[in-house]
C-alpha positions in Angstrom: 17.2 0.6 11.7 17.4 -1.8 14.4 15.8 -2.0 17.6 17.6 -3.3 20.9 18.5 -7.1 20.9 18.7 -8.4 17.0 15.0 -7.5 16.1 14.4 -6.3 12.7 11.8 -3.4 12.4 9.3 -4.0 9.7 9.5 -0.1 8.5 13.7 -0.8 7.5 12.9 -1.9 3.9 10.6 1.7 2.5 9.9 0.5 -0.7 6.5 3.3 -2.3 4.8 6.2 -1.5 1.2 5.9 -2.3 -0.4 8.9 -3.6 -4.1 9.1 -4.0 -5.5 10.9 -6.8 -9.3 10.8 -9.0 -7.8 10.2 -12.3 -4.8 8.0 -12.4 -4.4 8.7 -15.8 -4.2 12.4 -15.7 -1.9 12.0 -12.9 0.4 10.1 -14.9 0.3 12.8 -17.4 1.3 15.7 -14.7 3.7 13.4 -12.7 5.2 12.5 -16.6 6.1 16.9 -16.9 7.8 16.8 -14.0 10.1 14.1 -15.4 8.9 11.4 -12.7 7.9 7.8 -14.7 7.8 5.9 -17.4 4.3 4.4 -14.9 3.4 1.0 -15.4 0.7 -1.1 -14.0 0.9 -3.0 -10.9 2.1 -6.1 -11.1 0.5 -8.2 -8.5 -3.1 -6.9 -9.1 -4.1 -10.0 -11.1 -2.9 -12.1 -8.4 -5.1 -11.0 -5.2 -7.5 -13.7 -3.9 -8.7 -12.4 -0.7 -9.0 -9.2 -0.1 -10.7 -7.1 3.6 -11.4 -4.0 4.3 -12.3 -3.3 8.1 -12.0 -7.1 8.4 -14.9 -7.6 6.2 -14.7 -9.3 2.7 -13.9 -6.7 -0.2 -14.3 -8.6 -3.4 -16.3 -5.2 -5.4 -12.9 -3.2 -4.2 -11.2 -2.3 -7.3 -8.4 0.1 -7.4 -6.5 1.6 -10.5 -3.1 2.4 -9.6 0.3 3.4 -11.8 3.8 2.2 -10.4 7.3 4.7 -10.9 10.7 3.7 -9.5 11.8 6.7 -8.6 15.8 5.0 -7.3 16.6 2.0 -6.0 13.1 -0.2 -4.7 11.6 2.8 -4.1 8.2 3.6 -6.3 5.5 6.1 -6.5 2.2 4.9 -6.7 -0.5 6.5 -8.4 -3.9 4.6 -6.4 -7.3 5.7 -8.3 -10.5 4.2 -6.3 -12.7 2.2 -8.9 -15.3 0.2 -7.2 -16.2 -0.7 -3.9 -15.7 1.2 0.0 -12.3 1.1 0.2 -9.9 2.9 2.3 -8.8 4.9 -1.0 -12.0 6.0 -1.3 -12.7 6.7 1.7 -9.0 9.2 1.6 -10.8 10.5 -1.3 -13.9 11.4 -0.2 -12.7 12.9 2.9 -9.2 14.2 2.0 -9.1 14.8 -1.2 -6.7 13.7 -3.2 -3.1 13.3 -1.7 -0.4 11.4 0.0 -2.4 8.5 1.6 0.5 5.6 2.3 3.8 4.3 3.2 4.9 1.3 1.9 7.7 -1.4 3.4 8.6 -4.9 2.4 8.5 -7.7 4.4 9.8 -11.6 4.4 6.7 -12.5 6.4 3.5 -10.7 6.3 2.2 -12.6 9.1 5.0 -12.5 11.7 5.4 -8.6 10.9 1.5 -7.9 11.0 1.2 -10.3 14.2 3.7 -8.2 15.8 2.1 -4.7 15.0 -1.2 -5.7 16.7 -0.2 -7.0 19.4 1.8 -3.5 19.7 -1.7 -1.6 19.3 -2.3 -1.1 16.0 -4.6 -2.4 13.9 -4.9 -3.9 10.1 -7.2 -1.8 8.4 -7.4 -3.6 4.9 -5.5 -6.6 3.7 -4.8 -8.7 0.3 -3.6 -12.2 0.6 -1.7 -13.3 -3.1 -2.0 -15.9 -4.6 0.9 -18.5 -4.2 1.7 -16.4 -0.7 2.1 -13.0 0.4 0.2 -9.6 0.8 -0.6 -6.5 2.0 -1.7 -5.4 5.6 -2.7 -1.9 6.2 -2.5 -0.4 9.0 -4.3 2.6 11.3 -0.9 4.8 11.5 -2.4 7.9 10.3 -3.3 9.3 13.8 -0.6 11.3 14.0 1.6 12.3 11.0 -1.9 10.7 8.5 0.5 8.4 6.7 -0.9 4.7 6.4 1.7 1.9 6.7 1.7 -0.5 4.4 3.4 -4.2 5.2 4.5 -6.0 1.9 5.4 -9.7 1.0 5.6 -9.7 -2.8 4.5 -13.3 -3.9 7.4 -15.6 -5.1 8.2 -15.2 -8.4 
């Protein structure tokens, strides 16, 4: 999906559907009974060096996440809020379990986040990875109910 000119959309590489759940172990069991899985823990959680929620440091936020590859690079991510005040906990408390976000791979998180901020979208939560890369969640849920997440994976 190309924009006018040669500028590539940050939403051209969808990689994740994120679902907030009360109990990730029960959710894994449920989805595996449907034939989805296997589920694995996040491979980047231990690399988080800086987490912010609504612009404020949020080092106490902990989520338990499991991922299952669906097709190609698309994963189903199940996220259970464990501690701290997070956008995931807020979603669970206000809306219950359900689809929370769509994730998109980007090559440069800072550049792509700046472009969206210039268009008026706000970063509502973010993380940085040791060695580079990170995640930014945007306030795109006003229409359609889904938060868009940009993901730049850390170098291998």
